[in-house]
Biopython code that builds the backbone (N, CA, C, O; Angstrom):
import numpy as np
from Bio.PDB.StructureBuilder import StructureBuilder

atoms = [
    (1, "MET", "N", (-37.101, 29.228, -15.838)),
    (1, "MET", "CA", (-35.903, 29.427, -15.020)),
    (1, "MET", "C", (-35.580, 28.160, -14.215)),
    (1, "MET", "O", (-34.434, 27.712, -14.185)),
    (2, "PHE", "N", (-36.596, 27.593, -13.569)),
    (2, "PHE", "CA", (-36.395, 26.389, -12.767)),
    (2, "PHE", "C", (-35.943, 25.233, -13.656)),
    (2, "PHE", "O", (-35.072, 24.452, -13.273)),
    (3, "ASN", "N", (-36.534, 25.130, -14.834)),
    (3, "ASN", "CA", (-36.194, 24.050, -15.750)),
    (3, "ASN", "C", (-34.742, 24.163, -16.215)),
    (3, "ASN", "O", (-34.052, 23.148, -16.313)),
    (4, "LYS", "N", (-34.269, 25.370, -16.501)),
    (4, "LYS", "CA", (-32.878, 25.564, -16.920)),
    (4, "LYS", "C", (-31.903, 25.238, -15.790)),
    (4, "LYS", "O", (-30.846, 24.651, -16.021)),
    (5, "SER", "N", (-32.262, 25.619, -14.587)),
    (5, "SER", "CA", (-31.412, 25.315, -13.428)),
    (5, "SER", "C", (-31.338, 23.812, -13.204)),
    (5, "SER", "O", (-30.269, 23.263, -12.941)),
    (6, "PHE", "N", (-32.482, 23.160, -13.310)),
    (6, "PHE", "CA", (-32.524, 21.711, -13.120)),
    (6, "PHE", "C", (-31.693, 21.009, -14.191)),
    (6, "PHE", "O", (-30.943, 20.080, -13.892)),
    (7, "THR", "N", (-31.828, 21.455, -15.438)),
    (7, "THR", "CA", (-31.070, 20.861, -16.540)),
    (7, "THR", "C", (-29.571, 21.076, -16.341)),
    (7, "THR", "O", (-28.782, 20.163, -16.585)),
    (8, "PHE", "N", (-29.170, 22.261, -15.905)),
    (8, "PHE", "CA", (-27.770, 22.552, -15.647)),
    (8, "PHE", "C", (-27.214, 21.623, -14.562)),
    (8, "PHE", "O", (-26.151, 21.026, -14.737)),
    (9, "LEU", "N", (-27.933, 21.503, -13.447)),
    (9, "LEU", "CA", (-27.485, 20.638, -12.352)),
    (9, "LEU", "C", (-27.452, 19.178, -12.786)),
    (9, "LEU", "O", (-26.556, 18.431, -12.392)),
    (10, "GLU", "N", (-28.415, 18.773, -13.585)),
    (10, "GLU", "CA", (-28.451, 17.393, -14.056)),
    (10, "GLU", "C", (-27.262, 17.099, -14.960)),
    (10, "GLU", "O", (-26.670, 16.023, -14.871)),
    (11, "ASP", "N", (-26.906, 18.042, -15.831)),
    (11, "ASP", "CA", (-25.744, 17.860, -16.707)),
    (11, "ASP", "C", (-24.450, 17.772, -15.909)),
    (11, "ASP", "O", (-23.605, 16.918, -16.183)),
    (12, "LYS", "N", (-24.293, 18.644, -14.932)),
    (12, "LYS", "CA", (-23.067, 18.628, -14.116)),
    (12, "LYS", "C", (-22.991, 17.366, -13.263)),
    (12, "LYS", "O", (-21.916, 16.790, -13.095)),
    (13, "THR", "N", (-24.124, 16.939, -12.728)),
    (13, "THR", "CA", (-24.144, 15.732, -11.916)),
    (13, "THR", "C", (-23.831, 14.508, -12.765)),
    (13, "THR", "O", (-23.138, 13.600, -12.307)),
    (14, "ARG", "N", (-24.330, 14.473, -13.983)),
    (14, "ARG", "CA", (-24.040, 13.353, -14.890)),
    (14, "ARG", "C", (-22.544, 13.295, -15.174)),
    (14, "ARG", "O", (-21.953, 12.215, -15.184)),
    (15, "TRP", "N", (-21.923, 14.466, -15.406)),
    (15, "TRP", "CA", (-20.499, 14.493, -15.676)),
    (15, "TRP", "C", (-19.708, 13.982, -14.471)),
    (15, "TRP", "O", (-18.772, 13.198, -14.627)),
    (16, "LEU", "N", (-20.088, 14.430, -13.261)),
    (16, "LEU", "CA", (-19.418, 13.966, -12.042)),
    (16, "LEU", "C", (-19.576, 12.460, -11.874)),
    (16, "LEU", "O", (-18.635, 11.768, -11.484)),
    (17, "TYR", "N", (-20.763, 11.962, -12.168)),
    (17, "TYR", "CA", (-21.025, 10.532, -12.046)),
    (17, "TYR", "C", (-20.201, 9.735, -13.058)),
    (17, "TYR", "O", (-19.641, 8.693, -12.718)),
    (18, "GLN", "N", (-20.128, 10.216, -14.285)),
    (18, "GLN", "CA", (-19.364, 9.512, -15.318)),
    (18, "GLN", "C", (-17.887, 9.472, -14.993)),
    (18, "GLN", "O", (-17.208, 8.511, -15.357)),
    (19, "LYS", "N", (-17.376, 10.470, -14.328)),
    (19, "LYS", "CA", (-15.959, 10.524, -13.961)),
    (19, "LYS", "C", (-15.684, 9.889, -12.596)),
    (19, "LYS", "O", (-14.552, 9.933, -12.115)),
    (20, "ASP", "N", (-16.694, 9.306, -11.975)),
    (20, "ASP", "CA", (-16.584, 8.676, -10.647)),
    (20, "ASP", "C", (-16.207, 9.651, -9.539)),
    (20, "ASP", "O", (-15.730, 9.227, -8.487)),
    (21, "LEU", "N", (-16.410, 10.937, -9.752)),
    (21, "LEU", "CA", (-16.037, 11.918, -8.730)),
    (21, "LEU", "C", (-17.039, 11.937, -7.578)),
    (21, "LEU", "O", (-16.671, 12.247, -6.445)),
    (22, "ILE", "N", (-18.290, 11.611, -7.854)),
    (22, "ILE", "CA", (-19.266, 11.522, -6.762)),
    (22, "ILE", "C", (-18.900, 10.361, -5.842)),
    (22, "ILE", "O", (-18.915, 10.501, -4.619)),
    (23, "LYS", "N", (-18.573, 9.221, -6.435)),
    (23, "LYS", "CA", (-18.167, 8.056, -5.635)),
    (23, "LYS", "C", (-16.908, 8.386, -4.835)),
    (23, "LYS", "O", (-16.802, 8.030, -3.661)),
    (24, "ASN", "N", (-15.963, 9.061, -5.468)),
    (24, "ASN", "CA", (-14.732, 9.428, -4.765)),
    (24, "ASN", "C", (-15.011, 10.381, -3.608)),
    (24, "ASN", "O", (-14.392, 10.268, -2.550)),
    (25, "TRP", "N", (-15.939, 11.317, -3.800)),
    (25, "TRP", "CA", (-16.283, 12.264, -2.742)),
    (25, "TRP", "C", (-16.846, 11.530, -1.529)),
    (25, "TRP", "O", (-16.441, 11.802, -0.399)),
    (26, "PHE", "N", (-17.774, 10.606, -1.752)),
    (26, "PHE", "CA", (-18.361, 9.892, -0.621)),
    (26, "PHE", "C", (-17.381, 8.897, -0.009)),
    (26, "PHE", "O", (-17.436, 8.648, 1.195)),
    (27, "ASN", "N", (-16.496, 8.329, -0.803)),
    (27, "ASN", "CA", (-15.433, 7.491, -0.234)),
    (27, "ASN", "C", (-14.536, 8.317, 0.675)),
    (27, "ASN", "O", (-14.179, 7.878, 1.769)),
    (28, "PHE", "N", (-14.170, 9.517, 0.221)),
    (28, "PHE", "CA", (-13.329, 10.403, 1.023)),
    (28, "PHE", "C", (-14.025, 10.770, 2.338)),
    (28, "PHE", "O", (-13.410, 10.729, 3.403)),
    (29, "LEU", "N", (-15.304, 11.126, 2.257)),
    (29, "LEU", "CA", (-16.041, 11.482, 3.475)),
    (29, "LEU", "C", (-16.141, 10.309, 4.448)),
    (29, "LEU", "O", (-15.960, 10.482, 5.653)),
    (30, "SER", "N", (-16.427, 9.125, 3.928)),
    (30, "SER", "CA", (-16.574, 7.975, 4.824)),
    (30, "SER", "C", (-15.243, 7.598, 5.468)),
    (30, "SER", "O", (-15.205, 7.306, 6.663)),
    (31, "TRP", "N", (-14.152, 7.597, 4.701)),
    (31, "TRP", "CA", (-12.851, 7.256, 5.282)),
    (31, "TRP", "C", (-12.361, 8.317, 6.251)),
    (31, "TRP", "O", (-11.711, 7.993, 7.244)),
    (32, "THR", "N", (-12.666, 9.586, 5.974)),
    (32, "THR", "CA", (-12.305, 10.648, 6.909)),
    (32, "THR", "C", (-13.055, 10.479, 8.222)),
    (32, "THR", "O", (-12.482, 10.640, 9.299)),
    (33, "THR", "N", (-14.334, 10.154, 8.126)),
    (33, "THR", "CA", (-15.145, 9.937, 9.327)),
    (33, "THR", "C", (-14.644, 8.733, 10.117)),
    (33, "THR", "O", (-14.514, 8.800, 11.340)),
    (34, "LEU", "N", (-14.363, 7.641, 9.426)),
    (34, "LEU", "CA", (-13.855, 6.455, 10.116)),
    (34, "LEU", "C", (-12.494, 6.705, 10.758)),
    (34, "LEU", "O", (-12.220, 6.213, 11.852)),
    (35, "THR", "N", (-11.650, 7.466, 10.083)),
    (35, "THR", "CA", (-10.338, 7.808, 10.653)),
    (35, "THR", "C", (-10.503, 8.665, 11.905)),
    (35, "THR", "O", (-9.789, 8.474, 12.890)),
    (36, "ALA", "N", (-11.442, 9.609, 11.868)),
    (36, "ALA", "CA", (-11.703, 10.433, 13.054)),
    (36, "ALA", "C", (-12.204, 9.576, 14.216)),
    (36, "ALA", "O", (-11.830, 9.804, 15.366)),
    (37, "ILE", "N", (-13.050, 8.593, 13.912)),
    (37, "ILE", "CA", (-13.546, 7.694, 14.965)),
    (37, "ILE", "C", (-12.397, 6.880, 15.557)),
    (37, "ILE", "O", (-12.340, 6.682, 16.771)),
    (38, "VAL", "N", (-11.488, 6.411, 14.711)),
    (38, "VAL", "CA", (-10.327, 5.651, 15.203)),
    (38, "VAL", "C", (-9.461, 6.524, 16.095)),
    (38, "VAL", "O", (-8.995, 6.069, 17.139)),
    (39, "PHE", "N", (-9.237, 7.782, 15.696)),
    (39, "PHE", "CA", (-8.453, 8.690, 16.543)),
    (39, "PHE", "C", (-9.157, 8.955, 17.872)),
    (39, "PHE", "O", (-8.498, 9.027, 18.909)),
    (40, "ALA", "N", (-10.477, 9.099, 17.862)),
    (40, "ALA", "CA", (-11.222, 9.309, 19.112)),
    (40, "ALA", "C", (-11.119, 8.081, 20.010)),
    (40, "ALA", "O", (-10.947, 8.206, 21.222)),
    (41, "MET", "N", (-11.224, 6.896, 19.415)),
    (41, "MET", "CA", (-11.088, 5.667, 20.197)),
    (41, "MET", "C", (-9.678, 5.531, 20.760)),
    (41, "MET", "O", (-9.502, 5.098, 21.899)),
    (42, "ALA", "N", (-8.673, 5.898, 19.966)),
    (42, "ALA", "CA", (-7.286, 5.827, 20.441)),
    (42, "ALA", "C", (-7.058, 6.794, 21.589)),
    (42, "ALA", "O", (-6.328, 6.488, 22.531)),
    (43, "ASP", "N", (-7.684, 7.964, 21.510)),
    (43, "ASP", "CA", (-7.536, 8.956, 22.575)),
    (43, "ASP", "C", (-8.195, 8.476, 23.861)),
    (43, "ASP", "O", (-7.629, 8.618, 24.945)),
    (44, "LYS", "N", (-9.381, 7.912, 23.744)),
    (44, "LYS", "CA", (-10.110, 7.449, 24.943)),
    (44, "LYS", "C", (-9.449, 6.227, 25.575)),
    (44, "LYS", "O", (-9.378, 6.122, 26.800)),
    (45, "SER", "N", (-8.962, 5.301, 24.741)),
    (45, "SER", "CA", (-8.392, 4.067, 25.281)),
    (45, "SER", "C", (-6.882, 4.143, 25.482)),
    (45, "SER", "O", (-6.289, 3.251, 26.087)),
    (46, "GLU", "N", (-6.258, 5.209, 24.974)),
    (46, "GLU", "CA", (-4.805, 5.375, 25.038)),
    (46, "GLU", "C", (-4.080, 4.183, 24.415)),
    (46, "GLU", "O", (-3.047, 3.739, 24.917)),
    (47, "SER", "N", (-4.636, 3.673, 23.313)),
    (47, "SER", "CA", (-4.081, 2.515, 22.624)),
    (47, "SER", "C", (-3.079, 2.958, 21.565)),
    (47, "SER", "O", (-3.406, 3.756, 20.688)),
    (48, "SER", "N", (-1.870, 2.443, 21.650)),
    (48, "SER", "CA", (-0.838, 2.744, 20.652)),
    (48, "SER", "C", (-1.191, 2.119, 19.304)),
    (48, "SER", "O", (-0.920, 2.703, 18.254)),
    (49, "PHE", "N", (-1.793, 0.936, 19.336)),
    (49, "PHE", "CA", (-2.173, 0.258, 18.103)),
    (49, "PHE", "C", (-3.205, 1.079, 17.328)),
    (49, "PHE", "O", (-3.064, 1.272, 16.120)),
    (50, "LEU", "N", (-4.240, 1.562, 18.017)),
    (50, "LEU", "CA", (-5.256, 2.373, 17.349)),
    (50, "LEU", "C", (-4.684, 3.691, 16.851)),
    (50, "LEU", "O", (-5.074, 4.175, 15.788)),
    (51, "LEU", "N", (-3.763, 4.276, 17.607)),
    (51, "LEU", "CA", (-3.118, 5.505, 17.169)),
    (51, "LEU", "C", (-2.320, 5.264, 15.884)),
    (51, "LEU", "O", (-2.397, 6.062, 14.951)),
    (52, "GLY", "N", (-1.571, 4.189, 15.833)),
    (52, "GLY", "CA", (-0.826, 3.847, 14.628)),
    (52, "GLY", "C", (-1.740, 3.576, 13.453)),
    (52, "GLY", "O", (-1.472, 4.009, 12.332)),
    (53, "PHE", "N", (-2.819, 2.859, 13.709)),
    (53, "PHE", "CA", (-3.808, 2.577, 12.665)),
    (53, "PHE", "C", (-4.422, 3.872, 12.144)),
    (53, "PHE", "O", (-4.624, 4.020, 10.939)),
    (54, "GLY", "N", (-4.719, 4.804, 13.036)),
    (54, "GLY", "CA", (-5.284, 6.094, 12.643)),
    (54, "GLY", "C", (-4.310, 6.917, 11.820)),
    (54, "GLY", "O", (-4.709, 7.575, 10.859)),
    (55, "ILE", "N", (-3.036, 6.884, 12.187)),
    (55, "ILE", "CA", (-2.022, 7.634, 11.434)),
    (55, "ILE", "C", (-1.878, 7.076, 10.026)),
    (55, "ILE", "O", (-1.828, 7.836, 9.060)),
    (56, "VAL", "N", (-1.812, 5.758, 9.902)),
    (56, "VAL", "CA", (-1.721, 5.138, 8.575)),
    (56, "VAL", "C", (-2.966, 5.473, 7.752)),
    (56, "VAL", "O", (-2.867, 5.792, 6.567)),
    (57, "SER", "N", (-4.124, 5.399, 8.380)),
    (57, "SER", "CA", (-5.371, 5.721, 7.689)),
    (57, "SER", "C", (-5.401, 7.179, 7.237)),
    (57, "SER", "O", (-5.853, 7.474, 6.131)),
    (58, "ALA", "N", (-4.927, 8.089, 8.079)),
    (58, "ALA", "CA", (-4.899, 9.508, 7.716)),
    (58, "ALA", "C", (-3.967, 9.753, 6.531)),
    (58, "ALA", "O", (-4.282, 10.561, 5.656)),
    (59, "ILE", "N", (-2.836, 9.074, 6.492)),
    (59, "ILE", "CA", (-1.908, 9.212, 5.369)),
    (59, "ILE", "C", (-2.566, 8.694, 4.087)),
    (59, "ILE", "O", (-2.469, 9.329, 3.036)),
    (60, "LEU", "N", (-3.226, 7.556, 4.175)),
    (60, "LEU", "CA", (-3.898, 7.002, 2.992)),
    (60, "LEU", "C", (-5.024, 7.912, 2.513)),
    (60, "LEU", "O", (-5.194, 8.097, 1.308)),
    (61, "VAL", "N", (-5.798, 8.485, 3.439)),
    (61, "VAL", "CA", (-6.879, 9.404, 3.069)),
    (61, "VAL", "C", (-6.301, 10.641, 2.388)),
    (61, "VAL", "O", (-6.853, 11.117, 1.396)),
    (62, "PHE", "N", (-5.200, 11.161, 2.909)),
    (62, "PHE", "CA", (-4.572, 12.339, 2.304)),
    (62, "PHE", "C", (-4.173, 12.070, 0.859)),
    (62, "PHE", "O", (-4.472, 12.873, -0.025)),
    (63, "PHE", "N", (-3.501, 10.947, 0.610)),
    (63, "PHE", "CA", (-3.051, 10.662, -0.746)),
    (63, "PHE", "C", (-4.202, 10.278, -1.670)),
    (63, "PHE", "O", (-4.138, 10.533, -2.873)),
    (64, "TYR", "N", (-5.246, 9.674, -1.128)),
    (64, "TYR", "CA", (-6.436, 9.399, -1.934)),
    (64, "TYR", "C", (-7.074, 10.712, -2.386)),
    (64, "TYR", "O", (-7.468, 10.845, -3.544)),
    (65, "ALA", "N", (-7.175, 11.674, -1.480)),
    (65, "ALA", "CA", (-7.729, 12.982, -1.832)),
    (65, "ALA", "C", (-6.821, 13.694, -2.824)),
    (65, "ALA", "O", (-7.310, 14.323, -3.762)),
    (66, "TRP", "N", (-5.515, 13.607, -2.636)),
    (66, "TRP", "CA", (-4.555, 14.239, -3.548)),
    (66, "TRP", "C", (-4.712, 13.674, -4.958)),
    (66, "TRP", "O", (-4.761, 14.424, -5.933)),
    (67, "HIS", "N", (-4.789, 12.360, -5.057)),
    (67, "HIS", "CA", (-4.917, 11.714, -6.358)),
    (67, "HIS", "C", (-6.240, 12.096, -7.033)),
    (67, "HIS", "O", (-6.265, 12.373, -8.232)),
    (68, "THR", "N", (-7.327, 12.113, -6.276)),
    (68, "THR", "CA", (-8.625, 12.479, -6.829)),
    (68, "THR", "C", (-8.623, 13.925, -7.301)),
    (68, "THR", "O", (-9.153, 14.223, -8.371)),
    (69, "LEU", "N", (-8.040, 14.824, -6.528)),
    (69, "LEU", "CA", (-7.948, 16.221, -6.932)),
    (69, "LEU", "C", (-7.098, 16.369, -8.191)),
    (69, "LEU", "O", (-7.465, 17.111, -9.102)),
    (70, "PHE", "N", (-5.985, 15.681, -8.247)),
    (70, "PHE", "CA", (-5.110, 15.725, -9.420)),
    (70, "PHE", "C", (-5.858, 15.260, -10.667)),
    (70, "PHE", "O", (-5.777, 15.898, -11.716)),
    (71, "GLU", "N", (-6.589, 14.143, -10.553)),
    (71, "GLU", "CA", (-7.354, 13.627, -11.688)),
    (71, "GLU", "C", (-8.458, 14.592, -12.105)),
    (71, "GLU", "O", (-8.713, 14.764, -13.297)),
    (72, "SER", "N", (-9.105, 15.214, -11.146)),
    (72, "SER", "CA", (-10.169, 16.166, -11.451)),
    (72, "SER", "C", (-9.615, 17.384, -12.188)),
    (72, "SER", "O", (-10.203, 17.834, -13.172)),
    (73, "VAL", "N", (-8.500, 17.913, -11.722)),
    (73, "VAL", "CA", (-7.880, 19.068, -12.383)),
    (73, "VAL", "C", (-7.442, 18.690, -13.784)),
    (73, "VAL", "O", (-7.616, 19.473, -14.718)),
    (74, "ARG", "N", (-6.886, 17.523, -13.944)),
    (74, "ARG", "CA", (-6.448, 17.076, -15.261)),
    (74, "ARG", "C", (-7.636, 16.940, -16.217)),
    (74, "ARG", "O", (-7.513, 17.263, -17.398)),
    (75, "GLU", "N", (-8.763, 16.475, -15.730)),
    (75, "GLU", "CA", (-9.955, 16.371, -16.565)),
    (75, "GLU", "C", (-10.467, 17.740, -16.970)),
    (75, "GLU", "O", (-10.914, 17.923, -18.102)),
    (76, "HIS", "N", (-10.409, 18.707, -16.058)),
    (76, "HIS", "CA", (-10.901, 20.055, -16.364)),
    (76, "HIS", "C", (-9.972, 20.801, -17.310)),
    (76, "HIS", "O", (-10.431, 21.461, -18.242)),
    (77, "ILE", "N", (-8.681, 20.700, -17.075)),
    (77, "ILE", "CA", (-7.720, 21.458, -17.855)),
    (77, "ILE", "C", (-7.383, 20.728, -19.164)),
    (77, "ILE", "O", (-7.142, 21.356, -20.194)),
    (78, "GLY", "N", (-7.374, 19.450, -19.103)),
    (78, "GLY", "CA", (-7.079, 18.667, -20.296)),
    (78, "GLY", "C", (-5.796, 17.889, -20.157)),
    (78, "GLY", "O", (-5.082, 18.005, -19.161)),
    (79, "LYS", "N", (-5.517, 17.109, -21.150)),
    (79, "LYS", "CA", (-4.342, 16.248, -21.128)),
    (79, "LYS", "C", (-3.046, 17.015, -21.377)),
    (79, "LYS", "O", (-1.961, 16.443, -21.271)),
    (80, "THR", "N", (-3.145, 18.300, -21.703)),
    (80, "THR", "CA", (-1.944, 19.094, -21.982)),
    (80, "THR", "C", (-1.207, 19.508, -20.717)),
    (80, "THR", "O", (-0.067, 19.968, -20.783)),
    (81, "LEU", "N", (-1.855, 19.345, -19.560)),
    (81, "LEU", "CA", (-1.229, 19.716, -18.298)),
    (81, "LEU", "C", (-0.105, 18.734, -17.974)),
    (81, "LEU", "O", (-0.330, 17.526, -17.903)),
    (82, "VAL", "N", (1.085, 19.250, -17.780)),
    (82, "VAL", "CA", (2.249, 18.416, -17.463)),
    (82, "VAL", "C", (2.783, 18.866, -16.119)),
    (82, "VAL", "O", (3.060, 20.048, -15.920)),
    (83, "TRP", "N", (2.930, 17.929, -15.199)),
    (83, "TRP", "CA", (3.466, 18.217, -13.855)),
    (83, "TRP", "C", (4.883, 17.707, -13.791)),
    (83, "TRP", "O", (5.129, 16.515, -13.977)),
    (84, "HIS", "N", (5.810, 18.593, -13.530)),
    (84, "HIS", "CA", (7.222, 18.187, -13.423)),
    (84, "HIS", "C", (7.681, 18.358, -12.014)),
    (84, "HIS", "O", (8.838, 18.074, -11.704)),
]
sb = StructureBuilder()
sb.init_structure("model")
sb.init_model(0)
sb.init_chain("A")
sb.init_seg("    ")
for serial, (resi, resn, name, xyz) in enumerate(atoms, 1):
    if name == "N":
        sb.init_residue(resn, " ", resi, " ")
    sb.init_atom(name, np.array(xyz, "f"), 0.0, 1.0, " ", f" {name:<3s}", serial, name[0])
structure = sb.get_structure()
């Protein structure tokens, strides 16, 4: 039982690694964390520059996550998926 579970997880992890989804997940987490830190710094210092930087960063993180999710769904469903 343990061996089958390990093999299953290893196969799924290999697939995620081959599709760069693991790298994308950790990139998303790190940029989200850094954006939160920038917003906290902007709140404490009342800096307009940091607030603007945080807003731009949040927009970029959102679209990075959107693109990664779109690519992941397309890989799962296949190339037949057409978005209009």
